[in-house]
N, C-alpha and C positions, 0 to 999 in steps of 0.2 A: 392648487397642486394637492393631490391626494397623498396619503402616507406612503403608498407604494412608489408613486412617481418621485417623491422627494428622496426616498431611500436609494433609488437607482441612480440618482445623480451623484451619490457619494461613492468614493473609492475607498474602501476600508478593508483592513485585514486584521483578524484576531489570531494571535499565535495559538498553536495547539499545545496544551500542557496536560500534565497528569490531573486526575480528578481531585477536587478539593471541596470539602463540605464543612461549613462553619456553622455551628449552632449558636443561637442567642435567644434572649427573651424578647419581649415586645420592645420594638425600637432598638434591638441589638444588631448584631452583624447580619449582613445579607447571607442567604444560603446559596451556595454556588456549587455546581457540579458540571464537569465536562464529560462528554461521552464521545470519544473519538473525534470526528469532524463536526459534531453537534455540540454546541455549548448552550447552557441554560442557566439563568439566574431567576430567583423568586424574591421579590422585594415587597416590603410592607408599607402601605400608604393609608391615608384617611381622607375622607371628605367630611362635610359638615353633618352628613346623615349616617354614614357607615364606614367601616373599614374595607379595604380591598387589597388583593394581591396583584402585583404586576409581574407577569411572566415574560421574560426577555429570552428570545431564542435566536441563535445565530447558527447557520449551517451552510455547508458547501453544496452548490448546485449539482456537483458531479455525483452525489449520492443517489440522484434520481434520474429518470429517463427524460429526455427532451422530445417533445412532440412538434410536428410541423403544423403550422397554422397559415392562414392567408398572409399574415404579416411577417412571419419568420418562424424560428424555433424557440420553444420555451418549455420550462418545467411546470408541473402542476402538483402541488404538495398540500396535503391537509394537515393542519396542526390542531391538536386537541389537548386541552389541559383540564384534567379532572381533579377536583379538590374533594378529598375523602377524610372523614373523621372515623372514630371507632364505631359510630352508629350508621355509617354508610356515606353515600355521595352527598355533599353539601351544595356544590355548584360546579359548573363546568363551562368552558368556552371552546368553540370549534370554528375554525376559519379555513377556507380554501385560498391558497396563495399561488399566484402566477409569477413565475420567474421573469427576469429581464429578457427581452427579445434578443436572439442571436441570428446571424446570417446563416449558420449551419448548426448542427447538433453540438459540435465541440465548442463553438463560440458561446452557445447558450449555457453550457456547463462550466464555463470558466468564470465563475463569480461566487460571491458569498451573499447570502440573503439574511435579512433581519425581520423578526416579527415581534410585536408587543401585544399581549392580551391582558385586559383588566378583568378581574373576577371579584365581585363583592362577596364578603364573608363576615359572619359574626365572630367575636372572640372565640378562640379555641385552639386545639392542637390538631394539625392536619398533615396529610401526605398528599403531595401534588404529583400526579403522573402526567408527564408531558410526552405525547406520542406524535411522531411525524410519519405520514404515510404517503407513498407514491400514488398519485391519482392519474397517471398518464394512461393507464390501461395496458402498459407494456410490462409491468413488473409488479411485484407484491412487497417491495422493500418497506419495512417499517422499523422504527427505533423508539424505545420508550425509556425515559429518564425519570426516576422517582426522587423527590426532594422533600424531606420533612420540614415543617415550619410550625413554630409556636407563636401564636398571635394572641396575647393576653390583654384583657381590658385593664385600663388604668385611668384615673382622673388627673394625673400629673402631666405637666407639659413634657413633650418628647419629640425627638427627631424621627423622621422616616428613615428607612434604609437609604444611605447615599449611593450614588452610582457615578462612575466616571463618564464624562461627556466627550465622545470622540470627535464629534463635529456638530456645529450648530449654525443656524441661519435665521434671519428675521422671519417671523411667521407671516404668511401671506394673509391678506384681508379675506374675510369670509369665515366659513365654518372651520373650527380648529380640528386637528387630527389627534390621534393618540400620542403623537410626538410633541404636541404643542404644550409648552410650559413657560409661564411668565413672559409671553410675547415672543418666544423663540421656538423654532423646531429643533429639538435636541436628539441626537443619535447616541444612545447609550453604548458603552464599550462592555460587551458581555465578557465576564471574567475581568477582574481588576488587574490586567497586565499592561504595562507601559514599556515603551522602548527606552533603553538607556540613552538614546539620542534625543528624547523629547525635552523641550525647553520649558514646558509648563504642564501643570495638571489642572484640568477643569472638572468640577464636580457639581452635582445638584442634589439637594435634599430639601425637605420641608419641615418646619417647626410648628407644632400644634399646641394650642391652648396657652400660649405664653401670655395672652391678654388677661388671663385669670390670675396671673402672678404679678405682672407689672402693668401700669396703665399708660406708659409713654415710651421713651427711648430706652433701649438696653443694648448690650454688647454681644456680638458674636465673634468668636475667634477660632482659627483653625491652624493646623500645622502638620508636619510629618514627623514621625518618630522612627528611629532605627529599631532593629530587632531587639536590641538590649534595652529599649525604653528611653533612649536619649533624644531630646528634642533637637531637631535640625533648625537652628535659630534663623537661618536665612529663609525658611519656608513659613514663618509665623506671620499671619495676617489678621487684622482687626477690622470689624465693620459695625457701624452704628445702625440700628434698625428700630423701626416703630412697631410696637406690639400689635398683633392681629390674631384672629382665631386660627388662620392658616397662613403661614409666612413662607414663601418660596426663598430658597437660598441658592444662588448660582454664583460660584466664586472660582477664582483662578489662583494657583500657587506656583511660583517659579521653581524650577528643578535644577538650578545651576550646580548645586553641591551634592547631588545624589547620583552621579554617574556610575560610581562603583557599588552602589547599594543593591543587593540582591532582593531583599525583602524590606518592607517598611509598613507603616500604618498611618492612615489619614485620621486625624482626630478633629472633631468639630464640637464646640461648646457654646452654650448661651449663658450669659452672666448678667446679674443685676448691676446697677450703678455702684453698689457697695462690694462688687466683685464676688457675690455669692452665686454659686453654681445653680442654674435653673435646669439644664438638661445637657446631656452629652451623648455622642455616638462616635463610632469609629469604623473604619473599613480597612482590612488588610490589603496590601498592594504587593505586586511582584514586578520587578524590573528585569527585562530580558534584552540581550543583545540582538539587534536585527540581523536576520540571516542574509539579507541582500546587501549588507554593508561590506566595504573593502577592509574594514578593521577586523579581519578574520583571525589575525595572529594572536589576538588577546582573548582566547576562549578559556584560559586557565587550564589547558590540557597539555600534559607532558607528552612530547612526541614519542610514540612507540617506535621500535626498530623497523617494523614493516612499512612505516610511513617515512621515517628518516632516510631510508635507502633511496628514495626518489629525490634526486638532486638536479636532474635535467628539466628545464622548464617545459619544453615541448612534449617530452614523455609524460610528465606529470599532468599537463593540460589534457592530453588524450585519455589518460587513465581516469581523470575526473569526468570527462565527457562520457566515458563508458558507464559511469554511475547514474546517468540520467534516467534509465528505466527503473532503477531501484529507489530513486528519490521521491519525496512527496512534492506537492505543488510549490511550496516555499523554497525547498532545496533546488528544484529544477530552475526556478527563477534565478536563484543565486548562481547556479552553474552557467546558465545562459548569459548572465549579466556581468560577472566579475572576471572570468577567465582571461580575457584579453589584456586586462590591466593588472591582475594580481601578481605578486612576487612569489618566488618559490616558498618562503616561509609561510606566507598567507595560504597558499594552496595546501601545504603540508598540514597546517592547523585545521583547515576545513575538512580535509580527508580524515584526520584523527577524530575530529568532533562528529563527523558524519557517522562513523562506525561506533563511537561511544553512545550515540543516540539510537542507532539501529540495533545494537546487541550489547547492552551494558555489561552482561555477565561474561561475554566472550567475544570482544570486538575483533581480535586478530583472527580467530577461527572463522568467524562469519566473513571477514574480508577475504581470506584464502579460499573459502568455498565459492564466493561470488567471483573472484578472479578466475577460478577454474571454469565457471560457467561462461565468463566473458571469452576465454580462450576457445571454448567449444563454439560459441556463437560466431566468433571470427572465422573459424574453420568451416562451419556448416553454412553460414549465410553471408559472410562478408566479402566473397569474391567480387561482387558487383559494386562494392564500396571500398575498394583498395584495402580489403582485409578487415574493415571495421564493422563487425557484425551488429554492434549496438546501434549503428546508424541506419540499419535496415528495419523494415516493419516486422519481419519474422524474428530477427535477432532481438528487437526491442520487446516483443511480446514474450519471447522465451526467457529473457532476463528478468522481466517484470513479474511473470506468473509461474516461471519454471517450465519444465518439459510437459507437453500436453499428454493426456492419457491415451488418446487415439488420434491418428492422423489419416485422413483420406486424401490420396493424391490422384489427380486427374490431369496429367500434363499433355496428353495427346488425344484430346477429344475432337470430334468433328463439329459439334453444335456449339461449343463453348470455348471461351478463352481457357488456357491452362489455369487450373486452380487447385488449391489445397484447403481442406477444412480441418482445423484443430479443435478438439473437444477437451474441455477440462472438467473433471468431476468437481474440483474446487479451484477457484481462482481468487486469491485474496480472501475476503470474507464471504464471497458468493459461491454458489454451487451451480453446476450444470451450465457452463458458459462456452460459447463457440466463437471462433474467429475464422473468417473466410478470406483467403489471400488469392490474388489472381495476377496474371502477367498479360497486360493488354497488348504489348507489342511482340511478345513471343520470341524475343531475341536476347539471349544472354543478359537478362536484366533482373533486377530485384523483384520478387513478388511483392505486391502492394496490398495492404489491408483494405479490402473493399467493404466489409460489413462485419459487425459483431453485436451480440446482444449483451455485452458487458458494459456496465455503466461507465461513462467517461471515455469510452473508445469510439471509433468511427461507427456511426449508425446510418445506414443508407437504405431507405425503404424501397429503392428501385434496383437493388443489387442483382436480382435475378435477371431483369431486363438488360442491365449492363453486361452481365456475364454472357448472355446469349447473343449479344449484338456483334459478335465476330463476323466479319465479312468472309463468306465462303459460298461460292455458287452451288456447291454440292449439298449444302446444309439441308434444304427442304427435301430434296429427293432422298437423301440418306435417312433423314428423320422419318419420312413416310415408310421407307422400307423397314426400318427398325420397329416401328409400331405394328406393321402388317405381319412381321415374322417374329413371333415371340420366342423362337428357338435361337435367334441370333444372340451371341454373347457380346452385347454392346450396351452402351449407355446413351440414352437420348431422352427426349421429352423433358420432364421436370426433375430429373435425377438430382441435380445440385440441391434443390429445395428439400427433397426427401432426405438426402444425406446430411443436410444442415440440421434439420429438426429431429432426425433419427440417426445419430452418428453410430457407426459400427466398424 
């Protein structure tokens, strides 16, 4: 099993948090930074010959285009990590990553991907620039994250930067992969965030040169500390180890007493038989409540008046469903999964928490603005869905990206199904995006999104053929007349394609 095949058998999610950068000396804290839906860690390790940096990258597939292959749909992403010192580039790694196969473009984009790059470096102070580029040929999206790292030489024993192990499995026989450590395939958790519902913490680190200090057995101990520095006694663990030049440490700590802890710190130490400290390292941790849990009433959020006024369960359910276009992937999963079982207080807490996250400086103002947009979507697009505009494709796109800058309407064409093209100068973080809706049955129905060049939305390479497949016996004759008579004020031929790529 290759590294990539192993990764795609894992179902994992890493919560999105604010950027966090931790500085440390050699064998100090890991350097961590999150960039939107791309998360990166740079950790310091050693071999018998040299030191090296491990770059861990986690990202959402929806940031990139999915391409159709003979097997299905998948993304193609290039990951480049460049290590620079004050004198220039020291080393770099570049890898092309194929995403998991999907039955369609949406399926291929509904995943997270992980990549690990090892880069050998001498001791020094560096900046690591990690760049992800879309290699599909359909877009030019790229994102760069810069992380400073100090990697100083020392002759003393020391630990590598530890990382949390999200999942592991027995390593298969044969050639090891980048994930193989101490007989296991280990999937690192990029950014040290754990769910408050986790019952244990698994971590991996390596201890170097301990055989130069002790010649036989010694002690390793680890525990969690609160923000105030208090040791959580129930998490303390001890292990007897035999000295070696490079000693892997893969351990597990129970989390029964840290349910309410927001932040903590993992501490790992090596001690002699006489309880003398040989080496120590630590890793800051963050515990977060899972968004898809039914325990939504305990967010620590005081219900504002605009939320407390919702007391009817059915009204509140529909109101939260209307938030689906505004929500991120995790919040959409919560909305889809918990509404049928949630109580009114739980739904109220979710709604309050939602807007505290969306607009921390003005949640009520942002909620009122969005509610006005929902009312417009209901009026303009909801007639075919019992007045619920957010449940239509047009209403969904309107609520997600706002009103389009231009709209082309062709509802009474001869050659094509009725269609509309919406053009956005800016949609989210992207510019110059288009959405084509059509009505295949032409009878008082909702217009359906047929094609868009927006990442994460419906992408259909055969959209023009589908649009022109309307059954009409006059189509060929009329189309020929239109082309033969340039003075006719009509639309025929490949006009939808022209309008899509040249909106006006």
